[in-house]
N, C-alpha and C positions, 0 to 999 in steps of 0.2 A: 735353896733359895736365895738367891742373889738379891741384896738391897733394891727397889727400885727408885732408880736415881731421878727419873723423871714426871716425879709426882707434881711436878709445879706447873705442870702443861694441864692437870686436872682445875687448875685455879681460871673458871670460866674467862672471868673479865680482868684477868689478872695482867698486870704489864708487858711482864716477860713474855709469857706466853701468847698474848698477842702481839706483840712485837714479832714473835718468832711466824705465826700466823698469816701476818701481814708479809713477811719475806715469802713465804711457801707461795702463798697466793699471786704474789708477782710474777713469781719464777714461772710458773704455772699458769698463768695469763699470757707474759710473754711469748712462753712456748707454743700456745694453740692459737693464740688470735694472732700470729704472725703468721698462720696458716692461708695460703692464698682464698681457701675455699671457706676460711670461717666467715666475714662478713655477708656472702650468699646467704648461707645454713642460717647466721644467726637472723637475718630479715627475712627468710623462708619460716624458721618456727615464728618470728613474731606479728610474721603477718596470719600464721595460722593462728595462734592465742588468742590475738584481739582482731580477727573475725568479726565481722559484723551480719553473717548469714550464718555462724556457729546455733546449735539448739539450742535456743531458752529451755531449760528443762524446769517444770513448775510443779507444782504442788497445790491441788484443785481442793481447797476447803471453803466451807464459810458461801462459797456461790462465786469465792475470786480466783486465779489463778495468779500463787505467786513465786516469782522467784530473783535468782540474786545472778546480777550481771557485771563482769569485768570487761575491759578492753583497754586500748590505749591510753584513751582518755579517761578512763574511769577504773586506773587502776587497782584503789583498792575497793573500789564495786559498787553499784548501786542497789536496793532492794525498792522492788518495784512489784505492780500489780493491774489484772486486767480483768476482764470479764471471760468467761470460756468463751463465749460468741468471739469475742476480738481475738485471742489466742490459737482459735480455729482456722483464722481466716490469716489471708498471704501476709499481709501488712497490718501486723500486732500493735496496738497504740497502746502503750504504757504509761501507766500514773507514778510515780517517784514518790517513795513511802519513806526512805530515808537514804542521803547522797553521802556515803560512809568517808569521799575524798574531800569535802566540804567538811565535816566532821571533823577528820584528821586535822585540815587545818586549822579547823577554828581553835581545837583544842592543844592543839600543836604537840600528836600523837601521831605514831606509825601504827594505826587499828588494823586488824586483820580479822573479820567476819567470821565466828567460828559455829555459828546456828542461831536458833531459835528455838523457843517452846511456846505455840500458842495454848491459849485454854480454850476449849470445848466449852459450850457448841457454837458461839460467835465465831471464834478463834481473830478476835481483834484484838484483842490483848494477849501480849506476848511478852518472853525473857530474851532478849540479845544474850550473846556471849561477845565480847569484844575481847582479842588480844592484842597484846604490845609485843609486835614486829613477829606474829606467830607460835609464841609459847604454847604452852598448855594451860599455864596458871592466866586465869583472864579475869574481867569485871564481867559483871550481870547487872542488864539494865530494863525497866520495864519499860514496854513500847504501846504505844497506841495507835493501831492502823487507821482507824477512823478520823483521828485527828492528826496522823501525820506528824508525832510529837512525841518524846518521852514524855514520861508522866509525871508531873509536878509533883513531888514527895513522893512518890513511885516507890518501887522495891528495888534496892541497891545493894549489890556484892562488893565489895572490895577483891581485887585481885588475889585470887587463889584458885587450888584445883578443886573447883566447886562443885554439884552438882544439886539443881535444884525440882521441885516437883509442885503442881498449884494443885490445893486442896479446892480453893473455890476461889471466886475474884478477890478475897480480902484475906485472903491466907495463903503462904505459901513457903513447903517442906523445906529445909535447906540444910545440906551437908556442907560446910566449907572451914577454913581455920578459922576457929574460935579462940586462939592465942596458944600462948606457949604451952606446949603438952596434947596438942588435942591434934597432932599429926601423926598417920603411922607410920610406920619404920619406911616404907614405898612411899611417902609424903602427900598420900591423900586424909581427907580427914573421916572419923572413926566417929562421931558426934553426930547424930540428925537432931535439927530442930524445929519448933513449929513456930513463924514469925508473921506476925499479923499487922496489917495495914497499917503504919504510923507508928509502929513501932520500932525500936534502935534494936542494931544486931544485937546486943547486951543483953533487952530485957528479953528474946527469944526464949521460948519454953523447951527445954530436952525432952524428947521423947523415947530416945534409946540411944545407947552407944556400945561400940563395941571395945577392940582392945588396941594396943601399940601394936602388936606384932600381925594383924587382920592385914588386908592390904587396903580395902576403903569398906566404905559402910555408905549407904546412896538411898535416897528415898526416889519412889517413882510411881507412877499413876497408870490407871487402865481406863481408856473408856470407851464405856458403853453404849447402849443403845438409846439410852434417854428414860426419864422417869424412875421408879425405882434402880434402874442398871446403868444410872446416867455415870459412876465413875468410881474405880475403888483406890484406896492409896495402899502403899506397900513401903515396906523396907528390906534392900537387900544388904547381909553383911557378908562379904568378900572375904571366909578367911585366909585363902590361897584363891590364885588369880582363875581357877578352874572349879573350888568348891565353895559352896557359899548356901545361908540359909537367909529365909526369905519369909517376911512378918507382915500381917496384915490389920492396917488401923484400921479399928472400929471409928464410924463415923460419932458414936456418940462418948466417946474421949474416955472410954475404959481401956485397959492393957491391953497392950500388942497380942495378937497372937498368931504363933508359928505356925507354919503352913506345912501339911503333912506331906513333903516332896521330900526327893533322894538329896545328896548335896551335889554330883553332878547334873546341875538342871539350868535352864536356859525358858524361866517365863515367858511368855510371848504377848496373848489376848486374853481380853475378857469378851467373850463373844457367847449371845444368846443365854446369857446366865452361868457359862461355862467357863472357867477356869483354864486357858488351853497350855501346853507346857510341852519343851521336848526336852527329852531324859540321856544325858551323855554317858551313862551307865547300866546295865543291865539292873532293872528295878521290876519288881511286881508281874513277872511272868514274860515281860516287854524288854527285847534288847535295845541296846543303847543306839540312838539315832532315830528312835519312836518319836510320834508325837501324840500326848496323850492330850485327855480331857477328865474334869467332874466339875461336877454341880456346887458353884460355889455358893449359891444361896443353900443349899443342904449344910455345905461343912459351916456356911456362919450359925445356922440353925444348931448344929452337933458337935462342932468343933473337933472333928473324928474324922477320917477319909470317906469320901463317898465310892460309889461304886464307881471304878475307872473306865473311859472311854478309849478307844484307840483308831485314830483316825489316819496315821501313815505310818509303814513297816517298811523299813531300807531293807534291801536286798544286797547283796556282796558288790554291785556297782552302782548302787543310786548311792543317793544320800540326801540328806532336807538340808535346803540351801537360805532360806527365810521364811516366814512367818509374817502376815499383816491382816486387815480386817475393812472393808466398806460396812455399809448399814447393816447388810443383810446377807454378806457374804465371808466365808474365813478365805484367803489367798496360800497358797502354797506354792514354793518355789521350790522343785526338787532337781538333781543335776542326777543324769543319766549318762553314766561314762563321760562325764564332763562335758555333757549338753544338755542345755536348760530346757524344763518344764513348767510351766505352770497352771495349778489344778485350783479349782472353786469348790469351795468344799461349804454343805449347807445342813442343818440339822431338823429334822422332823418332829412333831407332835411324840413320833413313840421312839424318839431319841437315836435314830439310826441317821448316821450319816451319810448322803450322797455325794458325788464328785464328780465334777464333769471338766474336761481338760479345756483351757482357752484359746480358741483360734488361732494363734499369732506362727508366726516361721519357726520354721526346725532347724538342725541342725546350727543352731547358733547360740549366744549368751544372753539371756533374757533378766529383767528383774524389776518388781513392782515397785516404780520410785515416786507414787503417788496415790496413798491409800486413807483417807480417813472415815470416821463414824458415819458421818452427815451425808453420804452420799454414795452411792452405789457407781459412779463414775470414777474410773482409776486409769491411770496413765502409767504403760508399761514401757520401760526400752529395750530396744533392741539393736546389738551390736553383734560384728564379726569382725575377722583380723584385717582384710580386705573391702568390705563392703560400709561404708560410713552409716553410724547408728541411726535409727530412727523412733519418735515416740509416737506410741498408740494409745489412742482412748478405746477404754474398754467400759461400756457399761456394763456389768454382772449381771443386773439385774435381767436384761433384754438378751444380752448375747452379741450386742451390736458390737462392729469394731470400724474404728476408721485410722488412717494416720495421721497424727493431729503435726507434727515437726518431723521432717526427712533431713538430715545432715547433709551438709555437700561433699564433693570429691576433694580430698586433700591432696590427692600423689596418683599418678599414673600405677594401677593395678592389673595392666592387660598383661598376661602371660605368668600373672602370680598362679600359683596353685595352696592349698592349704592341705594336710595332710597330718593323722595321726598314725604314729607309731607307737611300739613298747621297746624299753631295754629289761634287762634282769639285773638284779641287785645282787649283792651280798649272798643274800639268804635266801636264793630263788624269786622272789615276790617280782611282779609285773611292773614297770612303772610306764605309764601311759607317757607321750609328750606331743607335743603339736609342733607342725611345722610350715613354716609360712616362705615359700621358697620360687625361683624362675622355675617353671615346668621345665624349661629348656635346657636348664643348667646342668653342665657337667657331675658325675659322681666321680670324682676324680680326686678328690680333695682338695682343690685349687680355690672352692668357694670361700671368702669371708661370713663367717656364722656368729650371732650374739647368741649365747644361751644365756635365759633369766630366771630364777630362783630364786622362792621362798623358804617353803616347808616348816611351817609352826603356827601356834595359837590356832588351829584348826581353820586357818586363815585358805579357800580357794583360790586357783590363778584361773581365770577362765578367759576365752579368747575377748579382745577389746580391739576395738578401730582407734588406733594413734596415727595424727597426722602427722606428726613430728619425726616419729620413727618411720614411719612410709616416707616421707618426703628425701630424710636424710641419710636413710641406713637402705629399705627395701629399693627404691627407682636407683640408687647407686649402684644395685647388683649383691646384697648384704641379704641374707636372709636371717630368720630369726626363730629361737627354739625356743618352746612355751615348756619347763619340767613340771608335772605334776606328781612332785615328790612328798613323800610320807613326812607329815608334821601336820601338812596342811589339813583341808575338809572337805577335798573335793571325793571320798566316798566314806565320809562319817565319821561320829568320835573315833572307830578304831583305827583308820589311816591316822589320825592325829596321835592319837597313844603310844602308837607302834615307835614312834620318836622322842618319848618323853626322858627326861635324866639322863642316865647312864646308859639308855636306846638309843641315844641321839647321833651315834656314830651312821646307824642305817641311815638318817637323815640325808648325812656327806655321802655315804654308797651309792644313796637314790642316784644323786646328782652326777657324781663321778662315771654310775653308769650309763646314764643318757648320754654325758659327754663321750663313753667309748666308744656307743653305738652309733653316735652319729659320724664319729670319725670311722669307726669300722665298714658303715655302708658307704663310706665317700663322698659322706654329705658334705664335709669339711675335714680340717687336717690342724693337730696340734699350732702350729705356725699362722693359720687363720680361723682357730676358733677363740671368741672371747666370752667373758661371762659379767652378768650384772647382777646387783640384789643390794637391797637397801633396809637397814634394820636389823630384824632377825634375819633378815637375806645379806644383811653386810657381813654377819654371825659367818653365814656360808661363804661368801666369799672370802673370808679370813683364810679360813679351812681349807679352802681351794688352794690359796695363795701358800701355805706352808705344808698344806698335804699332797698337794699333786699340781706344782707347777709347771709341770713337762705336758700337761695337756691343755694349757693354755697361753695365748702371746697378749692378752690383755685381759685385765680384771680391773670391772668398774663398783667399787667398794664405797656405798651409800649407808649414811647417817650409822656405822658398825656398833654394834657390841664386840671386843676385840680383849678386851681384858678379864679372863672369864673367872679370876681365881678373887678380884675386885668388884665386878659389875654390878653385887648386892648391895653395896657401898653408897653407889654412884649414882643418884638421882631419882628414879622410878624403877633402878633394877631390882629391888628386895620382892617388887611386886611379880619378877619372874620367875623364882626360885622353886616355882611347881613344873616350871616348862623345863628348867635347863638341871637343875638339881644346884644345891646351896654348898657352898665353900667350905662351910659351918659342918657338915657331916663327913667325916673321913673316905667314906666309899664314893660318896658323889663328888668330894674333892679330887680325887686319886683319877676320876674317870675327866673332871673338868682340865687337870693338869696335863692332860694328854692330848687336850683338843686348843685349849686356848691360844688360838695366834698369837696372842704378847708373849707367850711364853717358849712356842715350838718354833718360831724363827730361828734356823741356822745360818748364822752371819758367814758360816766358812761355802754353803753350797752356791753355786753360779748361776744355777737354770730358773732363778724367779723372773718373772714377766714384771718390765715396770708397772706398777699397781697403782693406780688412780682413786686416792681418799677424799670422799664428796661429804661433807659435812655441814653444821650450822652452829654459829656461835651462839645463838637464842633456842638450838633444841633442847627444853628443859623435861624432855624423856628419855632419850638415849643421850649420855654425855658425849661433847665434842671431844674429852682426853682421851677418848678410846681410840679416837683416828689420829689423834694428836701424838700421842704416844707411841706406837708404831708406825706413825713418819718419821716420829725423832730416834726411834731406834735402828732403822733403815739408813737415815742421815748420818748416826755415827759408825756405822758400820760400811759406809760406802757401798749400799745399795742406791741403785734409782728409784724412784718414786713422783708421782705429782700427789700434790694437796689440795683442793679448795675449799676452804670454809669461808660461807656464807654471813658475812655478820649479824644480820638478820635473817628470818627464814624460818627458824621454828623444824620440828621434826620432818616435815617435807623438803627442809634446806631451799625454798623457795620462799617469800611473803606473797610474791604478786606475780604476775605474770611474764612481764619483762623479765624479771631475775629468774622466773622457770624456762624461761627461752633461753639466757643467756646458761644457766648450766647443761640444760639439754643441750646445746649446742656444742659445750665445753667439752660435754660426754662423748658425743658421737663423731667430732674432729677426731678426740684420742684415739677411737675407734680404728678409726679410718686410717688414720698414721700407723698404726699395728698391726692392722688385719690385711686394708685392701692398697696400703703402696710400697 
């Protein structure tokens, strides 16, 4: 193993490193922005992201609909609210609660909104999470919707990778950077404390601590139906990325009580006295991917595992996708061969569960994006590749369904068809994939196609309407392929676990199989096929670049992991050893040496496509050094590449809509040049 001579590029804000980044950026921008199509494409992308008629997705809680809005004028965004009646009208009248552009200007900051955590049952008090430039590390600050202002002397956490949970109006459970020696090797907190209103951070009372070798420790709360079941507080200790222990915090201040759950588990809801959770390993007679429950009241009294109830059991082609709860219903989203269905569950006095299917469109992607415990009115999102999305209001207590908002058409989809096909991977497993193409396109390999994949962390790839992709790619004759490879969650925990650690070559083989099948059926050809993926998908792109450059003429490698022998020492990398394996374990290191893109590039090989790296200086999750170092290696050995690093932007590589439009335009111009010209 030769010494790595490019470690200077790992200095994120290092002067020499940034000088090189700016030089790469200048060369890439000069090449792509000089394309005669660039100005028109960027204008089209900007008009789509800044459109005033895009869907204002809302959260209905406490009798109001809350929305976060960005456009050309409000680049940082507006937090605003309205009544349900006004939201359902054609011309919604909004009340601005917080103007982040005004706040950024007043405080001379580049604030990026990262979410809020409102306190039930009124939901008027919330903790806002604000990031400088899009980093994961953020400040947290208490806000009062009733006054439209931050709470004077209210809860405040300085910049860190923190997590919080409300205990009550005057008590916050906090995991944060408490000072030297209080962060895990992954860079997250491992101590949870109870912070009372008016206390300084150093006065907070410790309630539990994990270990430095854990991934993170975090508090969370589950809201119940009110009264004795108003809410419960818990602490999760993530020993690894996928294994965790969970503790109930008794309200009387007594010692925390460990929940009788398996290590691979996701607790979801506290519903009608039941703790509802998904198991990701076979347990107590139920297969992994099942949704189970037990009576929390019984557990709190006995401190032993009560009788288990089975709510949902997956089969070979179905998987649990999401769980939430309204006032009286448990809402479960299921993928059936990568197509969504949403079920409404209730539990009777006899302890038996009843299920109904929500009457929503079929053969598309569905999700519950707003469900709170104070109401049975929920919002569901519907989307597909070629039809603009819609928001449906569903009253799950009565079954009433109505379209709340419908998205406008952003591109001409006439003549486009959506198909589902299957490829066969190296071990014989069938790998499904979606194809969006012109129905009259010849099957002679002449069509440009973009193949997208992720394949990790049990994250499912489902159909979605993308105005930018439609306008800049599909309208111009390009096809789009979405691969449902292993590592994802499309078919449950088993689909994910099939590609962990030393089995990860199967994930790469799945993607290769989809590419080869698309080529063999005449959908496209190697000269016309491009690939795109980000983060974990960026690793996938790096492996395609080094293992099968003959299959692709373009690769967009976004915010990637590429140095797999060192990734666990860079930023949040240590948290992912459960997914990729550890370079400190000989058997796992031996495998990582075989697939690490940074270490498997062959300078003598001449068939590499001109890869396009996209990353961000402000990404404090996946280190920009990964992309920088492979770019430098290509440069040092005389191989062509493009590199664009957004100086702001975080892990999405875009801090605002304007920057997002620019990044997307650069990517599609590159793809046009390589695959259409």
